[in-house]
N, C-alpha and C positions, 0 to 999 in steps of 0.2 A: 212433596211439598214444595211450594214456590214462595220463599221469603221475599224474593224480588220478582215482580211481574214482568217488568221489562226496564231496560236502561237506555237512556239517550244521552251519550256523552258522559258528563259527570252526574247527570240527573238519574236518580233510581226511584222507581215507584215500588214502595214497600207494601206487600199484601196486608200486613197488620194495620198500618196507618190508613190504608184505603178502606178497609172493612169498618174500622172505627168511624171514619168520616161518613161512610154510607149510613151506618147506625145513627149517627148524630143528626144527619140531615132528615132521615125518615122521622126520627123522634121529634125533631124540631118542628117539622111540618104537621105532625099529629098533635103536638102540644099546642101550637098557635091556633090550630083549627078548634080544639077543645076549649082553649081560653076564649076565643071569639064567640063561641056558642054559649059558654057558661057565664062569661063576664068576669071570670076569675082564673087566674090573675090577668092583669092587663097583657095584651100580646107582646108588647115590647119588654115587659118584665119577664115573661116566659122565656124569651130569647136570651135575656141577660143571665137568668138563673141557670140555664143549661150551659151557657159558656163558663159561668162560675164553677159548675160541677166539673166540667171537663178539665179546666185549667188546674184547679186545686186538687181534683181528684187524681190527675196524672202526677202532680207534684208530690202529693202524700203517698201514693203508691210507689213512686220511685224512691222516695226517701226511705220508706220501710225496707224496700228491697236492698238498697245500698247498705243500710245498717246491718241487715241480716247477713250480707256478704261483704262485710267491711274489710276483711283481710285481703280479698282480691282487688277491691277498688282502691285500696291504699297503694297497691303496686301499679294500677292502671287508672289514675285519677280522672283522665280525660274521657274514659269509658262511662263515667257517671252520667254524661249528657247524651249517650248513644241509646235513646229510648226505642229507636226503630229496631234495635237488636233484640227487644224483649226485655223482660226483667221488671215486673210490676207486682205489687202484692195488693190484692183487692182491699183488704181490711185497712191498709194505710190510705188508700184512696177514699174510703168511707170517712175516715177520720178527718182527712183534709177537706173534703167536700162539705161534711156537716158543719165544721167550724166556719168556713167561709160563707156557707149559706146562712148560718145564724146571724153573722154580721150584716150580710147583704139584705136579708129579709127585715132586720131591725131598721135599716136605713130606708128601705122601700115601704115600711109599715105593713108588711104582710105577715099575718099570723104564722108562726113558725110551723106548727103541726099541720095546719091546713095547706101550707105551701109544700110541705114534705109529701103530704097525701097526694097532692097534684103531680109532683115531679117523679116520685119513685117508680111508678109503672113504666115510665119512659127510660129511667136508669136501667131497668131490667131489660128493656128492648135493646138499648145500646150495648149492654153487656153481652147479649146474645151474639150480636155481630162481632164484638170484640173477641169473643171466644172462637168464632170462625177464623178470625184473623190469627189467633194463636195457632190453630190447626194448620193454616197455610204457612205460618212462619216456622212450624216444626218444633215448637216449645210446648211446655206444660203437658206432655203426654203422660200416660199412665204406666202401670206395671206390665210385666210380661204376661201374656195370656195366649190361650189356644183356640178361642172362639172364632167363628168364621168371619165376624166383622172386625176383628182386630187388624191393626195396620203396622206397616214398617215405617220407621223414622230413621233418618240418617245417623243419628247419634246412638242408636240402640240396636244390638244384634237380636233379630227376631221380632215377631209381632208383639204389640203392646196395646193396651186399651186406649182408644181415642177419647180420652176424658175431656178434651176441649169440646168435642161434639156432644158429649153427655151433658156438659154444663150449658152449651148453647141451646140445646133442646129444652132443658129445664128452665132456662131464662126466658125463652119464648112462651112456655106454658105459664110461667110466673107473670109475665106481662099480660097475658090473657086473663088470668084469674084476678089480678089487681085492678084491671080496667073494669071488670064487672063488679068487683067489690066497691069501686070508687062511686059507681052510680047508686049503690045501695047502702052506703056506709051510715052507721047510726051515731057516730060521734067522731069528733076531730082526733086524728092520730090513729084511727083504725087501720087505714091502709099502711101507714108507716110501720106499725108494730107487726102486722101481717107480712109485710116485705121482709123485715129483719128475721122474723121467726121462720118463714118458709125458706128464705135463702139460706139461713144458717143450717136448717135441717137438711137441705139438698146438698150444701157443700160438705157437711159432715159426712154424709153418705158417699158422695163422689170421692172423698179423700181415701176411702178404702181401696179405690182402684188407681189411685195416683202413687207415684214414686215419692217417698217422703221418709224422714228420719223421725223416730219416736221422740216426743217432747215430754209427755206426761203419761206414765204407764206405758201402754202400747199405742197411745194416740199421737198424731202429728200435732205441730203447732197450730195449724189451721183448724184441726178438729177441736182441739182444746179451746181455741178462741170461738169457734162456732158454738160450742156448748155454752160458753159464758154469755155470748150474744144472744142465743136463743132464751136462756133463762132471764136475762135482763129485759129483753123484748116482751116475754110473757108477763113478767112482773109489771111492766109498764102497761101492758094490755089490761091487766086486772084492775090497776089503779085508774086508768082512764075510763074504763067502762063503769066502775063503781062511782066515779065522780060524775059521769054523764047521767046515770040513771038514779043516783041517790044523793046528788048534790055533795056538799062537803061533809056530810054525816059519816 
């Protein structure tokens, strides 16, 4: 693992931050090209929205992680700001980004569901690079295993599942599927609900291979949250589809 790629005096290039930056730059390039081609949203709005996702997504993800590990951070308060060390919860990032996007799209007069349909495939793409960053950082690994592809991590004795790479591969697949769906969507919000349903299903499955503590029955907190998210997204899918094809009846 290479948490720090190289150092130059007091400057350190962290692998996690670099991979997130690469993912953002690729996503931004793809987004602005799509916006220029489709005429929606405006190119400058696309850049603003991805910046908002990143900023408030990181804030929300960090806040959730700090709350979950509050006992440790009460003893080490300055470590709250050490994001380069890892420590983000995806669902906290979702909450922060969705709230900030709702306000930003209202101000820019962009329909909320249409805007999310446009953005979320690129969120999946950025997630893929972020999980590669987790792998290089040596965090978020899985349970012990004996398969040939399992790997050694500094904090664990013996090989474990490289669950960061599992999720990275799944996020790349999700990006591909959602971009194809975006071209063929039948109603506003279809890409959005499929993103949340598919991500929740994938995360629920990957959690079986990750190290975690039971939260509800034998399921981890992320599995429980994924189940709730999937059901909520599916319910929204049924509602939006019915509204699109049957009006308000």
